N, C-alpha and C positions, 0 to 999 in steps of 0.2 A: 219460401225460403230461395237463399241465394247459393247457389252452386258455385265453388271458387274451383278453376282448375290448379292444379301444381304444374309449373313450369319444369319443377324438377321430377317430375314423376310423370311427364308427357312418354318419356320414353323410359322404360320401367330399366332398373338398375341389370346388369347380367348376372350370369349363375355366377355362383363364387368362384366355383372353378377357371370359368373363362375369365374371369376378371383378375384373379391372381395371376393365371398366365399371361395375360396382358399388364400387369403391372411388373412381372420380372422381364416381360420382354423391354419394355420402356426402361427400366433399372440397368438393361445390358446396354443400353445404346447410349445413355447420358449418364453424367454424373454432376454435382452440385460443388458449389464452392469448398463449403464445410468438408465435405467429402474428400477431397483434393488435398485442403489444407490439412489433414489429418494424417493422410499417405505420408505428405511430402516431409511433414515432422517429423512422422517416424522412420523416416530413410525408406522407405519401399523401393528398391531396385528394380520390380518389374513394371515401373509405368515410368512413360515417358513423357513431358508435356511441351506439346510444340505450338507454336506461337505463331498462326498462319498469317500474320499482316507483314506489312514489310519492315524494312531492316529498321529506318527513321520512326516507326511506330515502335518498336519492339525497344530501341534506345533510349526513347522517351517514358517507358516503363511498361515494364513485363510481371509474370508472375514468377517468383523466384524458382531457379533449377530448370526454367523453361529454355529450350533451343528456340533458336528462330528459323523459321522454314516456310516462308512464305507460302500459301496456298499456287500461286502462279508459277511460284520456281519448282513445284513436286513434279520434276521428270521422271522419266523410267529410271535414268542413269542417277540420280538425287536419291531416289527411293532405292535404289539396289545398294547404297552404303547402310540403311539402317538396320539396325536387329530384328530380326522375326520374331524373336523370342519375347520383345516386350508389348506391353498394353500403352497405345499411345493415346494421347489426351488431346485434343485439338480446342484451340479455343482463338476469338478476335476480340473485335471491343466488344460485343453485345448481343442484344436482340434485332438489332437494327442492321447488322452486318452479316453475312453467310459466307465469310471468309472460313470459318470454322467446319462449317457444312461441307464445303467444297474441298478443302484439305481432309475431312475425314471420308467422304466420299473418294477422292484420289488415294488414300491411304488403302482403304476397304477393298477397291477393286485390283490393288495391287499386292494384296492377299496378306494384310495386315490386322490384328486386331485393333480395335480404335472404338472410345468412348467421344461425344462431343461434352466439351464443358455449356453447363446451362448457364446463360446468360453473360459468360464470357468474361473478361473483365471488369466490364460493368457491375455484373453482378459479386465478383471477388473484391471489389473495392468499397461496394456498399455491405458487403459482410466484415469491412475492416481489415482486410488480409492486409499484410505487407506489399509494398510493389519495389521491384529493384530496377535500379533506371541503368543507362549506359550501357556497355556492350559483354558486359559478366554476366552469366548465368545468375551468380548468387547460389543460395541454398535458402531453404526451410529447415533443414536436417538440424533435429535437437530443439526446435523452437517449441515453446510451450503449446500443447493442442488449444485451440479456441472454445469454447464451450458454444455449442450450436443450441439456437434458440427453438428449433423445431421439433 
């Protein structure tokens, strides 16, 4: 008789309560492109998206409604101009870039509520959401919400 060891079950699943808490914690740290696009289309004003890349990269293409604030320029003086009542969503190019992580860390360290966009602009584009070019913020407000495939 051949015994097959399970790679999945080599580490037993967490207790359901612990798993639910872990997933809630994860959802409090990150958002995805579909959820963000839905909120931007709905005009949710409590959220402000921050492109943490350089101004040149922002102008080449950014999420409509996002402001340009490179993580390297997040000084205490610059952060003091932000609205503490907002929830900030940071993004950069994608999983090969940690600008959004550095930006989220700087914002959170300064006392702001923040989430990081999973996959950054790369995943945003993969989900076929529009991209704004130039120096204007643009907007998704009022745009039809895309249907999520998940």
